N, C-alpha and C positions, 0 to 999 in steps of 0.2 A: 589551313593550307599547309600540307606537309612539306617539310624540308629536311631531307636526309643529309647527314654529315659524312665527310670522308672517314671518320672513325667508325661510324656505323656500317658503312660499306666494307671497311677492312675487317670488322667483326664478322659481318656476314660472310665475307670471302674465308676467313678462317674456319667458321663453322662448316661451310661447304667444302672445305680443303681445297680452295682454289688459290693459286698463285697469281696475284695481280701486281701490276707495276703501278708506280705513282701516278702515271698518266692515265691509266685505266681506272683508278679511283675516282678522279674527276668525271670521267666520262660515265662510269657507272652510277655515280651519285646523281648526275642529271637525269639518266634514263630511269633509275628507280623512283626518283621524285615524280616524274611524269606518269609512271605506273600507279604510284600511291594516290596522285591527284585524281586519276581516272577511277580508281576504286572509290575514292571518297565521293566523286561525282555520282557514281551508280547508286551509292548509299543514300544520297539526297533524294534521288528519284523514286526509290521504293516508298510505296504508300502503305498505310496500315490496312486500308480496305481491300487490298489486292492480296489474294491468298498465294502462298508461295507454291511453285510448280516445279516439277522436274524436267518438263519438256515445254516448248513454245506453243505446240499445237496439241490438242487432246489426241490421245492414242486409244485406238480401240483394237480388240482382239481380232487378228487376221486369220486365226485357224478356224477350221470348220468344227462344228459340234461333233463330239464323239458318239457314233451310233453303233450299237451292237449288231453285227452282221454274221451270218453263218461262216464259218471257216472251213478249211479242208479237214477231212478226216485224216487219221494216221496213214491209212492205206493209200489215199490220194496224194499225200505229201510224199510218201516214200515211193510212189510209182515212178517218178522221173529220176530217181536217184540211181547213180551207177552201181552202188553196193549198199545193201542194208542188212542189219543184223540185230536180232532181239527187238524188232520194232523201232530201231534207231538207224540214223545214217552211219555208214561205216566210212571212216576216212583213214588214210595212210598215217602211220605212226611217225611223228617228226621228232620225238624226243628218245633218248636212249632208254634202255630197260630200267624200270625202277626197282629198287631193292625191296 
């Protein structure tokens, strides 16, 4: 049964760079003690025959399979473009001249 002291709470507060009052040390000591007891209780429940998991329910891949399909030709892709040059989309320059 964990029992955290005021000195340990003060040490943790210093490590976390938290300013705590004397009254808060007592409050936090009780709260941290409850947390540590809860964690200890979970550790007791874990059995050796249960494999560790990252999720409570099994996950399956929700993505569809990748299938190779015919794509657009260069001419088809550029057909709807407002401007094309040398087989590429022509877009307005947004940066200044380069040296």
